[in-house]
C-alpha positions in Angstrom: -19.5 -24.0 26.5 -16.8 -21.2 27.6 -13.2 -22.0 26.8 -10.2 -20.5 29.2 -10.5 -17.4 27.0 -14.5 -16.9 27.8 -15.0 -17.2 24.2 -18.1 -19.0 23.2 -17.5 -22.5 21.5 -20.0 -23.4 19.2 -20.7 -27.5 18.6 -21.4 -28.6 15.6 -24.3 -31.1 15.4 -27.6 -32.0 15.8 -29.6 -30.3 18.6 -33.0 -32.0 20.5 -34.9 -31.8 23.5 -35.3 -34.2 26.0 -39.1 -35.5 24.9 -37.8 -36.2 21.6 -34.1 -37.3 22.5 -36.0 -40.2 24.5 -38.5 -40.8 22.1 -36.0 -41.5 18.8 -32.7 -42.7 20.6 -31.7 -44.9 18.9 -31.6 -43.0 15.8 -29.7 -40.5 18.2 -27.4 -43.4 19.1 -26.4 -44.2 15.6 -25.7 -40.4 15.0 -23.6 -40.4 17.9 -21.5 -44.0 16.4 -20.7 -42.1 13.5 -19.2 -39.5 15.1 -21.8 -36.7 15.3 -22.6 -34.5 18.4 -26.4 -34.7 19.8 -27.2 -31.6 22.0 -30.0 -32.2 24.1 -31.6 -28.9 26.2 -33.9 -29.4 28.7 -34.9 -26.5 31.9 -31.5 -26.8 33.2 -29.1 -25.9 30.2 -27.3 -28.5 27.4 -25.8 -31.8 27.6 -24.2 -33.4 24.9 -24.4 -36.8 23.9 -21.2 -38.3 21.6 -20.5 -42.4 21.5 -16.9 -42.6 23.1 -13.8 -44.5 21.6 -13.4 -47.5 22.6 -10.5 -48.2 25.1 -7.7 -50.9 23.9 -5.6 -53.1 26.3 -2.3 -52.5 26.9 -1.7 -56.6 25.5 -3.9 -55.4 22.5 -2.2 -52.1 22.1 1.8 -53.4 22.3 1.2 -56.7 20.1 3.4 -57.2 17.4 5.9 -54.0 19.2 7.7 -56.1 21.8 10.5 -58.3 21.2 12.5 -60.3 23.3 16.4 -60.7 22.5 17.5 -62.5 25.8 16.9 -64.6 28.6 14.6 -62.8 31.2 15.1 -65.4 33.5 18.7 -64.5 33.8 19.6 -61.0 36.0 20.2 -58.1 33.7 22.7 -56.4 35.7 25.6 -57.6 38.1 25.2 -57.6 41.7 27.4 -54.2 41.5 25.1 -52.2 40.1 22.2 -52.9 41.6 20.9 -50.4 44.0 17.0 -50.0 45.0 16.1 -47.2 46.5 12.6 -45.7 48.5 
């Protein structure tokens, strides 16, 4: 892999070929879940196999951080201050 300065970046992790990767997929999947990167080589080049971090929902990430102080059913600005623009 090359970065923007055209220097080779070495990715640490396991290396295997496609046949062994498919044969021992469960063990490679477990290693990827632990944070390791698995490099799989085939005829066309290298592929990286890593575990993606789970995405949190916006509601779950903001849980306990949102506080309501006033009544939200009433307008917060007087009519004079409301200047919508498109």
